[in-house]
mmCIF file of the C-alpha atoms, coordinates in Angstrom:
data_MODEL
# 
_entry.id   MODEL 
# 
loop_
_atom_site.group_PDB 
_atom_site.id 
_atom_site.type_symbol 
_atom_site.label_atom_id 
_atom_site.label_alt_id 
_atom_site.label_comp_id 
_atom_site.label_asym_id 
_atom_site.label_entity_id 
_atom_site.label_seq_id 
_atom_site.pdbx_PDB_ins_code 
_atom_site.Cartn_x 
_atom_site.Cartn_y 
_atom_site.Cartn_z 
_atom_site.occupancy 
_atom_site.B_iso_or_equiv 
_atom_site.pdbx_formal_charge 
_atom_site.auth_seq_id 
_atom_site.auth_comp_id 
_atom_site.auth_asym_id 
_atom_site.auth_atom_id 
_atom_site.pdbx_PDB_model_num 
ATOM 1   C CA . MET A 1 1   ? 53.385 65.222 -22.691 1.00 0.00 ? 1   MET A CA 1 
ATOM 2   C CA . LYS A 1 2   ? 49.952 63.424 -22.705 1.00 0.00 ? 2   LYS A CA 1 
ATOM 3   C CA . THR A 1 3   ? 49.619 59.920 -22.370 1.00 0.00 ? 3   THR A CA 1 
ATOM 4   C CA . LEU A 1 4   ? 49.814 57.957 -26.462 1.00 0.00 ? 4   LEU A CA 1 
ATOM 5   C CA . THR A 1 5   ? 49.623 54.909 -27.190 1.00 0.00 ? 5   THR A CA 1 
ATOM 6   C CA . LYS A 1 6   ? 50.960 53.321 -29.936 1.00 0.00 ? 6   LYS A CA 1 
ATOM 7   C CA . PHE A 1 7   ? 49.744 51.299 -33.297 1.00 0.00 ? 7   PHE A CA 1 
ATOM 8   C CA . THR A 1 8   ? 51.961 48.833 -34.153 1.00 0.00 ? 8   THR A CA 1 
ATOM 9   C CA . LEU A 1 9   ? 50.411 47.152 -37.172 1.00 0.00 ? 9   LEU A CA 1 
ATOM 10  C CA . LEU A 1 10  ? 53.017 46.149 -39.396 1.00 0.00 ? 10  LEU A CA 1 
ATOM 11  C CA . THR A 1 11  ? 50.968 46.386 -42.393 1.00 0.00 ? 11  THR A CA 1 
ATOM 12  C CA . LEU A 1 12  ? 49.815 49.687 -41.505 1.00 0.00 ? 12  LEU A CA 1 
ATOM 13  C CA . ILE A 1 13  ? 53.494 50.963 -40.354 1.00 0.00 ? 13  ILE A CA 1 
ATOM 14  C CA . THR A 1 14  ? 55.077 49.648 -43.146 1.00 0.00 ? 14  THR A CA 1 
ATOM 15  C CA . CYS A 1 15  ? 52.667 51.590 -45.720 1.00 0.00 ? 15  CYS A CA 1 
ATOM 16  C CA . SER A 1 16  ? 52.962 54.898 -43.540 1.00 0.00 ? 16  SER A CA 1 
ATOM 17  C CA . LEU A 1 17  ? 56.497 54.904 -44.245 1.00 0.00 ? 17  LEU A CA 1 
ATOM 18  C CA . LEU A 1 18  ? 55.716 54.881 -48.121 1.00 0.00 ? 18  LEU A CA 1 
ATOM 19  C CA . GLY A 1 19  ? 52.944 57.901 -47.583 1.00 0.00 ? 19  GLY A CA 1 
ATOM 20  C CA . CYS A 1 20  ? 49.942 55.678 -47.529 1.00 0.00 ? 20  CYS A CA 1 
ATOM 21  C CA . TYR A 1 21  ? 47.435 54.091 -44.930 1.00 0.00 ? 21  TYR A CA 1 
ATOM 22  C CA . ASN A 1 22  ? 45.612 51.048 -44.538 1.00 0.00 ? 22  ASN A CA 1 
ATOM 23  C CA . LYS A 1 23  ? 42.409 52.417 -43.749 1.00 0.00 ? 23  LYS A CA 1 
ATOM 24  C CA . GLU A 1 24  ? 40.648 49.063 -42.963 1.00 0.00 ? 24  GLU A CA 1 
ATOM 25  C CA . LYS A 1 25  ? 42.989 48.233 -40.454 1.00 0.00 ? 25  LYS A CA 1 
ATOM 26  C CA . LEU A 1 26  ? 42.735 51.474 -39.011 1.00 0.00 ? 26  LEU A CA 1 
ATOM 27  C CA . ARG A 1 27  ? 39.011 50.988 -38.675 1.00 0.00 ? 27  ARG A CA 1 
ATOM 28  C CA . GLU A 1 28  ? 40.024 47.397 -36.962 1.00 0.00 ? 28  GLU A CA 1 
ATOM 29  C CA . HIS A 1 29  ? 42.200 49.389 -34.612 1.00 0.00 ? 29  HIS A CA 1 
ATOM 30  C CA . ILE A 1 30  ? 39.431 52.196 -33.593 1.00 0.00 ? 30  ILE A CA 1 
ATOM 31  C CA . GLN A 1 31  ? 36.990 49.715 -33.007 1.00 0.00 ? 31  GLN A CA 1 
ATOM 32  C CA . LYS A 1 32  ? 39.476 47.610 -31.040 1.00 0.00 ? 32  LYS A CA 1 
ATOM 33  C CA . GLU A 1 33  ? 39.848 50.400 -29.101 1.00 0.00 ? 33  GLU A CA 1 
ATOM 34  C CA . TYR A 1 34  ? 36.777 51.608 -27.821 1.00 0.00 ? 34  TYR A CA 1 
ATOM 35  C CA . ASP A 1 35  ? 35.956 47.898 -27.477 1.00 0.00 ? 35  ASP A CA 1 
ATOM 36  C CA . GLU A 1 36  ? 38.535 47.459 -24.790 1.00 0.00 ? 36  GLU A CA 1 
ATOM 37  C CA . SER A 1 37  ? 37.974 50.656 -23.149 1.00 0.00 ? 37  SER A CA 1 
ATOM 38  C CA . ARG A 1 38  ? 34.331 49.931 -22.673 1.00 0.00 ? 38  ARG A CA 1 
ATOM 39  C CA . ALA A 1 39  ? 35.401 46.533 -21.104 1.00 0.00 ? 39  ALA A CA 1 
ATOM 40  C CA . ILE A 1 40  ? 38.141 47.893 -18.690 1.00 0.00 ? 40  ILE A CA 1 
ATOM 41  C CA . ASN A 1 41  ? 35.833 51.083 -17.680 1.00 0.00 ? 41  ASN A CA 1 
ATOM 42  C CA . LYS A 1 42  ? 32.901 48.366 -17.296 1.00 0.00 ? 42  LYS A CA 1 
ATOM 43  C CA . ALA A 1 43  ? 30.874 51.010 -19.316 1.00 0.00 ? 43  ALA A CA 1 
ATOM 44  C CA . LYS A 1 44  ? 27.347 50.233 -21.344 1.00 0.00 ? 44  LYS A CA 1 
ATOM 45  C CA . GLY A 1 45  ? 28.068 52.260 -23.817 1.00 0.00 ? 45  GLY A CA 1 
ATOM 46  C CA . ASP A 1 46  ? 30.267 55.304 -25.564 1.00 0.00 ? 46  ASP A CA 1 
ATOM 47  C CA . PHE A 1 47  ? 28.161 57.868 -24.586 1.00 0.00 ? 47  PHE A CA 1 
ATOM 48  C CA . CYS A 1 48  ? 27.512 58.600 -20.595 1.00 0.00 ? 48  CYS A CA 1 
ATOM 49  C CA . TYR A 1 49  ? 25.400 61.419 -19.041 1.00 0.00 ? 49  TYR A CA 1 
ATOM 50  C CA . PHE A 1 50  ? 26.891 63.129 -16.131 1.00 0.00 ? 50  PHE A CA 1 
ATOM 51  C CA . LEU A 1 51  ? 24.806 63.596 -13.071 1.00 0.00 ? 51  LEU A CA 1 
ATOM 52  C CA . GLY A 1 52  ? 27.422 64.656 -10.776 1.00 0.00 ? 52  GLY A CA 1 
ATOM 53  C CA . SER A 1 53  ? 28.927 63.626 -7.459  1.00 0.00 ? 53  SER A CA 1 
ATOM 54  C CA . VAL A 1 54  ? 26.362 61.070 -6.135  1.00 0.00 ? 54  VAL A CA 1 
ATOM 55  C CA . LYS A 1 55  ? 26.206 57.756 -3.912  1.00 0.00 ? 55  LYS A CA 1 
ATOM 56  C CA . LEU A 1 56  ? 22.782 56.014 -4.299  1.00 0.00 ? 56  LEU A CA 1 
ATOM 57  C CA . PRO A 1 57  ? 20.649 56.026 -2.271  1.00 0.00 ? 57  PRO A CA 1 
ATOM 58  C CA . TYR A 1 58  ? 20.769 59.693 -2.337  1.00 0.00 ? 58  TYR A CA 1 
ATOM 59  C CA . THR A 1 59  ? 18.383 62.380 -0.672  1.00 0.00 ? 59  THR A CA 1 
ATOM 60  C CA . ASP A 1 60  ? 17.939 66.046 -1.845  1.00 0.00 ? 60  ASP A CA 1 
ATOM 61  C CA . GLU A 1 61  ? 20.052 68.318 0.095   1.00 0.00 ? 61  GLU A CA 1 
ATOM 62  C CA . PRO A 1 62  ? 19.702 71.978 0.248   1.00 0.00 ? 62  PRO A CA 1 
ATOM 63  C CA . VAL A 1 63  ? 22.357 74.500 -0.991  1.00 0.00 ? 63  VAL A CA 1 
ATOM 64  C CA . LEU A 1 64  ? 23.827 75.927 2.209   1.00 0.00 ? 64  LEU A CA 1 
ATOM 65  C CA . GLU A 1 65  ? 25.561 79.284 2.625   1.00 0.00 ? 65  GLU A CA 1 
ATOM 66  C CA . SER A 1 66  ? 28.024 77.517 4.373   1.00 0.00 ? 66  SER A CA 1 
ATOM 67  C CA . ASP A 1 67  ? 28.807 74.916 1.158   1.00 0.00 ? 67  ASP A CA 1 
ATOM 68  C CA . SER A 1 68  ? 31.808 75.201 -0.923  1.00 0.00 ? 68  SER A CA 1 
ATOM 69  C CA . GLN A 1 69  ? 31.029 76.611 -4.504  1.00 0.00 ? 69  GLN A CA 1 
ATOM 70  C CA . TRP A 1 70  ? 31.834 73.353 -5.622  1.00 0.00 ? 70  TRP A CA 1 
ATOM 71  C CA . ALA A 1 71  ? 29.241 71.482 -3.103  1.00 0.00 ? 71  ALA A CA 1 
ATOM 72  C CA . SER A 1 72  ? 26.543 74.188 -4.589  1.00 0.00 ? 72  SER A CA 1 
ATOM 73  C CA . TRP A 1 73  ? 27.130 73.500 -8.147  1.00 0.00 ? 73  TRP A CA 1 
ATOM 74  C CA . ASN A 1 74  ? 27.007 69.599 -7.610  1.00 0.00 ? 74  ASN A CA 1 
ATOM 75  C CA . LYS A 1 75  ? 23.839 69.766 -5.421  1.00 0.00 ? 75  LYS A CA 1 
ATOM 76  C CA . GLY A 1 76  ? 22.353 72.200 -8.146  1.00 0.00 ? 76  GLY A CA 1 
ATOM 77  C CA . LYS A 1 77  ? 23.207 69.466 -10.889 1.00 0.00 ? 77  LYS A CA 1 
ATOM 78  C CA . LEU A 1 78  ? 21.577 66.942 -9.186  1.00 0.00 ? 78  LEU A CA 1 
ATOM 79  C CA . ALA A 1 79  ? 18.989 68.600 -8.704  1.00 0.00 ? 79  ALA A CA 1 
ATOM 80  C CA . LYS A 1 80  ? 18.153 68.703 -12.140 1.00 0.00 ? 80  LYS A CA 1 
ATOM 81  C CA . THR A 1 81  ? 19.729 65.320 -13.265 1.00 0.00 ? 81  THR A CA 1 
ATOM 82  C CA . LEU A 1 82  ? 18.205 63.227 -10.565 1.00 0.00 ? 82  LEU A CA 1 
ATOM 83  C CA . PRO A 1 83  ? 14.541 64.012 -11.659 1.00 0.00 ? 83  PRO A CA 1 
ATOM 84  C CA . LEU A 1 84  ? 15.014 63.746 -14.965 1.00 0.00 ? 84  LEU A CA 1 
ATOM 85  C CA . PHE A 1 85  ? 16.346 59.724 -14.744 1.00 0.00 ? 85  PHE A CA 1 
ATOM 86  C CA . ALA A 1 86  ? 13.459 59.013 -12.237 1.00 0.00 ? 86  ALA A CA 1 
ATOM 87  C CA . GLU A 1 87  ? 10.618 60.306 -15.023 1.00 0.00 ? 87  GLU A CA 1 
ATOM 88  C CA . LEU A 1 88  ? 12.904 58.031 -17.287 1.00 0.00 ? 88  LEU A CA 1 
ATOM 89  C CA . GLY A 1 89  ? 12.411 54.931 -15.236 1.00 0.00 ? 89  GLY A CA 1 
ATOM 90  C CA . LEU A 1 90  ? 16.272 54.479 -13.987 1.00 0.00 ? 90  LEU A CA 1 
ATOM 91  C CA . LEU A 1 91  ? 16.058 56.029 -10.321 1.00 0.00 ? 91  LEU A CA 1 
ATOM 92  C CA . SER A 1 92  ? 13.213 55.703 -8.244  1.00 0.00 ? 92  SER A CA 1 
ATOM 93  C CA . GLN A 1 93  ? 12.142 58.654 -6.233  1.00 0.00 ? 93  GLN A CA 1 
ATOM 94  C CA . THR A 1 94  ? 10.411 58.003 -3.255  1.00 0.00 ? 94  THR A CA 1 
ATOM 95  C CA . PRO A 1 95  ? 9.077  61.325 -1.411  1.00 0.00 ? 95  PRO A CA 1 
ATOM 96  C CA . VAL A 1 96  ? 10.512 62.116 2.414   1.00 0.00 ? 96  VAL A CA 1 
ATOM 97  C CA . GLU A 1 97  ? 8.008  62.107 4.811   1.00 0.00 ? 97  GLU A CA 1 
ATOM 98  C CA . GLY A 1 98  ? 7.280  65.550 6.426   1.00 0.00 ? 98  GLY A CA 1 
ATOM 99  C CA . GLN A 1 99  ? 9.712  67.199 3.991   1.00 0.00 ? 99  GLN A CA 1 
ATOM 100 C CA . SER A 1 100 ? 7.605  68.821 1.231   1.00 0.00 ? 100 SER A CA 1 
ATOM 101 C CA . GLY A 1 101 ? 9.871  68.419 -2.118  1.00 0.00 ? 101 GLY A CA 1 
ATOM 102 C CA . ILE A 1 102 ? 12.200 66.460 -0.905  1.00 0.00 ? 102 ILE A CA 1 
ATOM 103 C CA . TYR A 1 103 ? 13.139 63.093 -1.960  1.00 0.00 ? 103 TYR A CA 1 
ATOM 104 C CA . ARG A 1 104 ? 15.087 59.931 -2.105  1.00 0.00 ? 104 ARG A CA 1 
ATOM 105 C CA . TYR A 1 105 ? 16.829 58.422 -5.139  1.00 0.00 ? 105 TYR A CA 1 
ATOM 106 C CA . ASP A 1 106 ? 18.230 55.073 -5.281  1.00 0.00 ? 106 ASP A CA 1 
ATOM 107 C CA . LEU A 1 107 ? 18.864 52.409 -8.714  1.00 0.00 ? 107 LEU A CA 1 
ATOM 108 C CA . THR A 1 108 ? 15.807 50.622 -10.160 1.00 0.00 ? 108 THR A CA 1 
ATOM 109 C CA . ASP A 1 109 ? 16.458 47.165 -11.933 1.00 0.00 ? 109 ASP A CA 1 
ATOM 110 C CA . LEU A 1 110 ? 16.656 49.485 -15.178 1.00 0.00 ? 110 LEU A CA 1 
ATOM 111 C CA . GLY A 1 111 ? 19.098 52.063 -13.974 1.00 0.00 ? 111 GLY A CA 1 
ATOM 112 C CA . ARG A 1 112 ? 21.479 49.183 -12.756 1.00 0.00 ? 112 ARG A CA 1 
ATOM 113 C CA . GLU A 1 113 ? 21.526 47.935 -16.250 1.00 0.00 ? 113 GLU A CA 1 
ATOM 114 C CA . TYR A 1 114 ? 23.192 51.266 -17.808 1.00 0.00 ? 114 TYR A CA 1 
ATOM 115 C CA . TRP A 1 115 ? 24.885 52.584 -14.386 1.00 0.00 ? 115 TRP A CA 1 
ATOM 116 C CA . HIS A 1 116 ? 28.317 53.840 -14.304 1.00 0.00 ? 116 HIS A CA 1 
ATOM 117 C CA . GLN A 1 117 ? 30.567 55.061 -11.538 1.00 0.00 ? 117 GLN A CA 1 
ATOM 118 C CA . PHE A 1 118 ? 33.724 55.970 -11.604 1.00 0.00 ? 118 PHE A CA 1 
ATOM 119 C CA . ILE A 1 119 ? 34.892 56.929 -7.445  1.00 0.00 ? 119 ILE A CA 1 
ATOM 120 C CA . ASP A 1 120 ? 37.890 59.514 -7.669  1.00 0.00 ? 120 ASP A CA 1 
ATOM 121 C CA . ASN A 1 121 ? 39.709 59.303 -4.122  1.00 0.00 ? 121 ASN A CA 1 
ATOM 122 C CA . ARG A 1 122 ? 41.519 62.507 -4.475  1.00 0.00 ? 122 ARG A CA 1 
ATOM 123 C CA . GLY A 1 123 ? 45.010 60.854 -3.895  1.00 0.00 ? 123 GLY A CA 1 
ATOM 124 C CA . ASN A 1 124 ? 43.682 59.607 -0.545  1.00 0.00 ? 124 ASN A CA 1 
ATOM 125 C CA . SER A 1 125 ? 44.291 62.656 0.900   1.00 0.00 ? 125 SER A CA 1 
ATOM 126 C CA . GLY A 1 126 ? 41.777 62.018 3.698   1.00 0.00 ? 126 GLY A CA 1 
ATOM 127 C CA . ARG A 1 127 ? 38.936 63.950 1.981   1.00 0.00 ? 127 ARG A CA 1 
ATOM 128 C CA . LYS A 1 128 ? 35.617 62.297 0.688   1.00 0.00 ? 128 LYS A CA 1 
ATOM 129 C CA . PRO A 1 129 ? 35.598 61.025 -2.571  1.00 0.00 ? 129 PRO A CA 1 
ATOM 130 C CA . PHE A 1 130 ? 33.783 62.226 -5.667  1.00 0.00 ? 130 PHE A CA 1 
ATOM 131 C CA . TYR A 1 131 ? 31.416 59.388 -6.732  1.00 0.00 ? 131 TYR A CA 1 
ATOM 132 C CA . ASN A 1 132 ? 31.092 60.722 -10.465 1.00 0.00 ? 132 ASN A CA 1 
ATOM 133 C CA . SER A 1 133 ? 27.687 58.741 -11.788 1.00 0.00 ? 133 SER A CA 1 
ATOM 134 C CA . SER A 1 134 ? 26.687 58.331 -15.494 1.00 0.00 ? 134 SER A CA 1 
ATOM 135 C CA . PHE A 1 135 ? 24.389 56.179 -17.212 1.00 0.00 ? 135 PHE A CA 1 
ATOM 136 C CA . CYS A 1 136 ? 25.854 55.251 -20.679 1.00 0.00 ? 136 CYS A CA 1 
ATOM 137 C CA . TYR A 1 137 ? 24.622 53.677 -23.980 1.00 0.00 ? 137 TYR A CA 1 
ATOM 138 C CA . GLY A 1 138 ? 25.373 53.267 -27.073 1.00 0.00 ? 138 GLY A CA 1 
ATOM 139 C CA . PRO A 1 139 ? 28.698 51.103 -28.224 1.00 0.00 ? 139 PRO A CA 1 
ATOM 140 C CA . LYS A 1 140 ? 30.230 52.502 -31.344 1.00 0.00 ? 140 LYS A CA 1 
ATOM 141 C CA . LYS A 1 141 ? 30.058 50.456 -34.366 1.00 0.00 ? 141 LYS A CA 1 
ATOM 142 C CA . ILE A 1 142 ? 33.412 51.936 -36.696 1.00 0.00 ? 142 ILE A CA 1 
ATOM 143 C CA . VAL A 1 143 ? 32.104 51.926 -40.194 1.00 0.00 ? 143 VAL A CA 1 
ATOM 144 C CA . LYS A 1 144 ? 33.964 52.971 -42.434 1.00 0.00 ? 144 LYS A CA 1 
ATOM 145 C CA . VAL A 1 145 ? 37.472 55.187 -42.408 1.00 0.00 ? 145 VAL A CA 1 
ATOM 146 C CA . LYS A 1 146 ? 36.356 57.891 -45.175 1.00 0.00 ? 146 LYS A CA 1 
ATOM 147 C CA . ASP A 1 147 ? 39.664 59.975 -45.413 1.00 0.00 ? 147 ASP A CA 1 
ATOM 148 C CA . ILE A 1 148 ? 43.114 60.711 -43.709 1.00 0.00 ? 148 ILE A CA 1 
ATOM 149 C CA . THR A 1 149 ? 45.458 63.840 -43.837 1.00 0.00 ? 149 THR A CA 1 
ATOM 150 C CA . GLU A 1 150 ? 48.468 64.593 -42.906 1.00 0.00 ? 150 GLU A CA 1 
ATOM 151 C CA . LYS A 1 151 ? 49.658 68.114 -41.286 1.00 0.00 ? 151 LYS A CA 1 
ATOM 152 C CA . THR A 1 152 ? 52.750 69.101 -39.388 1.00 0.00 ? 152 THR A CA 1 
ATOM 153 C CA . TYR A 1 153 ? 53.153 71.691 -36.777 1.00 0.00 ? 153 TYR A CA 1 
ATOM 154 C CA . GLU A 1 154 ? 56.008 73.232 -35.385 1.00 0.00 ? 154 GLU A CA 1 
ATOM 155 C CA . LYS A 1 155 ? 54.608 72.988 -31.853 1.00 0.00 ? 155 LYS A CA 1 
ATOM 156 C CA . GLY A 1 156 ? 51.729 70.200 -31.588 1.00 0.00 ? 156 GLY A CA 1 
ATOM 157 C CA . ARG A 1 157 ? 49.631 69.883 -28.586 1.00 0.00 ? 157 ARG A CA 1 
ATOM 158 C CA . PHE A 1 158 ? 50.429 66.807 -27.757 1.00 0.00 ? 158 PHE A CA 1 
ATOM 159 C CA . THR A 1 159 ? 53.906 66.423 -27.631 1.00 0.00 ? 159 THR A CA 1 
ATOM 160 C CA . GLY A 1 160 ? 55.191 70.014 -27.448 1.00 0.00 ? 160 GLY A CA 1 
ATOM 161 C CA . ARG A 1 161 ? 56.983 70.359 -30.200 1.00 0.00 ? 161 ARG A CA 1 
ATOM 162 C CA . LYS A 1 162 ? 57.330 69.710 -33.969 1.00 0.00 ? 162 LYS A CA 1 
ATOM 163 C CA . GLU A 1 163 ? 54.805 66.911 -34.786 1.00 0.00 ? 163 GLU A CA 1 
ATOM 164 C CA . THR A 1 164 ? 52.775 65.297 -37.907 1.00 0.00 ? 164 THR A CA 1 
ATOM 165 C CA . GLN A 1 165 ? 49.447 64.797 -36.963 1.00 0.00 ? 165 GLN A CA 1 
ATOM 166 C CA . VAL A 1 166 ? 47.619 62.303 -38.536 1.00 0.00 ? 166 VAL A CA 1 
ATOM 167 C CA . ASN A 1 167 ? 43.912 63.003 -38.914 1.00 0.00 ? 167 ASN A CA 1 
ATOM 168 C CA . VAL A 1 168 ? 41.544 59.677 -39.494 1.00 0.00 ? 168 VAL A CA 1 
ATOM 169 C CA . LYS A 1 169 ? 38.121 61.010 -40.446 1.00 0.00 ? 169 LYS A CA 1 
ATOM 170 C CA . ILE A 1 170 ? 35.388 58.068 -40.014 1.00 0.00 ? 170 ILE A CA 1 
ATOM 171 C CA . ASP A 1 171 ? 31.922 57.088 -39.879 1.00 0.00 ? 171 ASP A CA 1 
ATOM 172 C CA . TYR A 1 172 ? 30.217 55.331 -36.781 1.00 0.00 ? 172 TYR A CA 1 
ATOM 173 C CA . GLN A 1 173 ? 26.873 53.934 -35.701 1.00 0.00 ? 173 GLN A CA 1 
ATOM 174 C CA . VAL A 1 174 ? 25.777 53.670 -32.101 1.00 0.00 ? 174 VAL A CA 1 
ATOM 175 C CA . LEU A 1 175 ? 24.198 50.187 -31.405 1.00 0.00 ? 175 LEU A CA 1 
ATOM 176 C CA . ASP A 1 176 ? 21.772 49.559 -29.194 1.00 0.00 ? 176 ASP A CA 1 
ATOM 177 C CA . THR A 1 177 ? 20.272 53.036 -28.492 1.00 0.00 ? 177 THR A CA 1 
ATOM 178 C CA . PRO A 1 178 ? 17.650 52.511 -25.551 1.00 0.00 ? 178 PRO A CA 1 
ATOM 179 C CA . ASP A 1 179 ? 14.210 52.823 -25.583 1.00 0.00 ? 179 ASP A CA 1 
ATOM 180 C CA . TRP A 1 180 ? 14.635 55.902 -22.378 1.00 0.00 ? 180 TRP A CA 1 
ATOM 181 C CA . ALA A 1 181 ? 16.948 57.568 -24.471 1.00 0.00 ? 181 ALA A CA 1 
ATOM 182 C CA . LEU A 1 182 ? 14.826 57.834 -27.598 1.00 0.00 ? 182 LEU A CA 1 
ATOM 183 C CA . ASN A 1 183 ? 11.639 58.243 -25.867 1.00 0.00 ? 183 ASN A CA 1 
ATOM 184 C CA . ALA A 1 184 ? 13.033 61.071 -24.075 1.00 0.00 ? 184 ALA A CA 1 
ATOM 185 C CA . GLN A 1 185 ? 15.357 62.937 -26.508 1.00 0.00 ? 185 GLN A CA 1 
ATOM 186 C CA . ASP A 1 186 ? 13.857 66.584 -26.416 1.00 0.00 ? 186 ASP A CA 1 
ATOM 187 C CA . LYS A 1 187 ? 14.106 66.575 -22.444 1.00 0.00 ? 187 LYS A CA 1 
ATOM 188 C CA . LEU A 1 188 ? 17.823 64.966 -22.930 1.00 0.00 ? 188 LEU A CA 1 
ATOM 189 C CA . ASN A 1 189 ? 19.135 67.166 -25.247 1.00 0.00 ? 189 ASN A CA 1 
ATOM 190 C CA . ALA A 1 190 ? 17.640 70.052 -23.759 1.00 0.00 ? 190 ALA A CA 1 
ATOM 191 C CA . LEU A 1 191 ? 19.380 69.253 -20.448 1.00 0.00 ? 191 LEU A CA 1 
ATOM 192 C CA . TYR A 1 192 ? 22.370 68.298 -22.146 1.00 0.00 ? 192 TYR A CA 1 
ATOM 193 C CA . THR A 1 193 ? 23.472 70.622 -24.663 1.00 0.00 ? 193 THR A CA 1 
ATOM 194 C CA . GLN A 1 194 ? 26.814 68.874 -25.277 1.00 0.00 ? 194 GLN A CA 1 
ATOM 195 C CA . VAL A 1 195 ? 25.656 66.179 -27.871 1.00 0.00 ? 195 VAL A CA 1 
ATOM 196 C CA . ASP A 1 196 ? 22.387 65.003 -29.015 1.00 0.00 ? 196 ASP A CA 1 
ATOM 197 C CA . VAL A 1 197 ? 20.785 61.548 -28.350 1.00 0.00 ? 197 VAL A CA 1 
ATOM 198 C CA . LYS A 1 198 ? 22.014 59.283 -30.996 1.00 0.00 ? 198 LYS A CA 1 
ATOM 199 C CA . LEU A 1 199 ? 19.831 57.511 -33.610 1.00 0.00 ? 199 LEU A CA 1 
ATOM 200 C CA . PRO A 1 200 ? 20.286 53.808 -34.437 1.00 0.00 ? 200 PRO A CA 1 
ATOM 201 C CA . GLY A 1 201 ? 20.839 53.114 -38.210 1.00 0.00 ? 201 GLY A CA 1 
ATOM 202 C CA . LYS A 1 202 ? 22.676 56.951 -38.759 1.00 0.00 ? 202 LYS A CA 1 
ATOM 203 C CA . ASN A 1 203 ? 25.951 57.450 -39.753 1.00 0.00 ? 203 ASN A CA 1 
ATOM 204 C CA . TYR A 1 204 ? 27.607 59.890 -37.662 1.00 0.00 ? 204 TYR A CA 1 
ATOM 205 C CA . PRO A 1 205 ? 31.283 61.816 -38.479 1.00 0.00 ? 205 PRO A CA 1 
ATOM 206 C CA . GLU A 1 206 ? 34.440 61.806 -35.975 1.00 0.00 ? 206 GLU A CA 1 
ATOM 207 C CA . THR A 1 207 ? 38.116 62.396 -36.287 1.00 0.00 ? 207 THR A CA 1 
ATOM 208 C CA . VAL A 1 208 ? 40.627 60.628 -34.824 1.00 0.00 ? 208 VAL A CA 1 
ATOM 209 C CA . VAL A 1 209 ? 44.065 62.125 -33.996 1.00 0.00 ? 209 VAL A CA 1 
ATOM 210 C CA . PHE A 1 210 ? 46.869 60.239 -34.508 1.00 0.00 ? 210 PHE A CA 1 
ATOM 211 C CA . ILE A 1 211 ? 50.665 61.448 -33.885 1.00 0.00 ? 211 ILE A CA 1 
ATOM 212 C CA . LYS A 1 212 ? 53.371 59.901 -36.578 1.00 0.00 ? 212 LYS A CA 1 
ATOM 213 C CA . GLY A 1 213 ? 56.374 59.387 -34.161 1.00 0.00 ? 213 GLY A CA 1 
ATOM 214 C CA . ASP A 1 214 ? 59.937 60.378 -35.057 1.00 0.00 ? 214 ASP A CA 1 
ATOM 215 C CA . ASP A 1 215 ? 60.449 56.472 -35.526 1.00 0.00 ? 215 ASP A CA 1 
ATOM 216 C CA . GLY A 1 216 ? 57.772 56.448 -38.492 1.00 0.00 ? 216 GLY A CA 1 
ATOM 217 C CA . GLU A 1 217 ? 55.150 54.871 -36.009 1.00 0.00 ? 217 GLU A CA 1 
ATOM 218 C CA . LEU A 1 218 ? 51.688 56.223 -35.217 1.00 0.00 ? 218 LEU A CA 1 
ATOM 219 C CA . TYR A 1 219 ? 50.706 56.853 -31.316 1.00 0.00 ? 219 TYR A CA 1 
ATOM 220 C CA . HIS A 1 220 ? 47.545 58.146 -30.436 1.00 0.00 ? 220 HIS A CA 1 
ATOM 221 C CA . GLN A 1 221 ? 45.343 58.909 -26.839 1.00 0.00 ? 221 GLN A CA 1 
ATOM 222 C CA . PRO A 1 222 ? 43.172 56.244 -25.637 1.00 0.00 ? 222 PRO A CA 1 
ATOM 223 C CA . LEU A 1 223 ? 39.918 56.195 -26.790 1.00 0.00 ? 223 LEU A CA 1 
ATOM 224 C CA . ALA A 1 224 ? 37.095 56.313 -24.403 1.00 0.00 ? 224 ALA A CA 1 
ATOM 225 C CA . TYR A 1 225 ? 33.694 57.018 -23.331 1.00 0.00 ? 225 TYR A CA 1 
ATOM 226 C CA . LEU A 1 226 ? 32.492 60.491 -24.176 1.00 0.00 ? 226 LEU A CA 1 
ATOM 227 C CA . LEU A 1 227 ? 31.277 61.921 -20.608 1.00 0.00 ? 227 LEU A CA 1 
ATOM 228 C CA . ILE A 1 228 ? 28.223 64.095 -21.637 1.00 0.00 ? 228 ILE A CA 1 
ATOM 229 C CA . LYS A 1 229 ? 27.815 67.014 -18.745 1.00 0.00 ? 229 LYS A CA 1 
ATOM 230 C CA . PRO A 1 230 ? 24.686 68.968 -18.007 1.00 0.00 ? 230 PRO A CA 1 
# 
């Protein structure tokens, strides 16, 4: 069973037992979840461009026949993502003397502002950790709750048994989209096809799924930033 967070706002729960929902309380709760998640994860925003596993400073490494499948994949991703973010001014790119086409990368002052890294120690197995690295932007501002619907499943995707899902459709805006993202929309969207650069002042739709427990209260998975992979 996936980890779910309990939503215990009394005004909402009392209403839910009667078959109605307090949209403003839901909006406030969803906003609070995103704000707290950013604070806990120390992420600049809710949209993060994943570079690969990289510990900076980093020097280009050619793909070797002896590399594992994962190492080959990671080097291939870095060969695309690092030059792009160097072009955008978030990384420095310095040629390595005597090695044609090989560069050394490090964070610029601008890059440090948007840098986010999650270090996965692989359960302290003694192997080298993953340095999952991203540039994040755009805190979400939840504008409104548009619609709420319920549907009951005999075998739900969260609990694996009969569950009632409460689908909350919202509109959100993205605050403080940086110039480096706005000025390079075409290049970012071409490499990161999962999600386009979010524009300021525009409403975007999203659905947040709650589960109605046997106790009548609402639960949901923790809300977090979106990791956009190349």
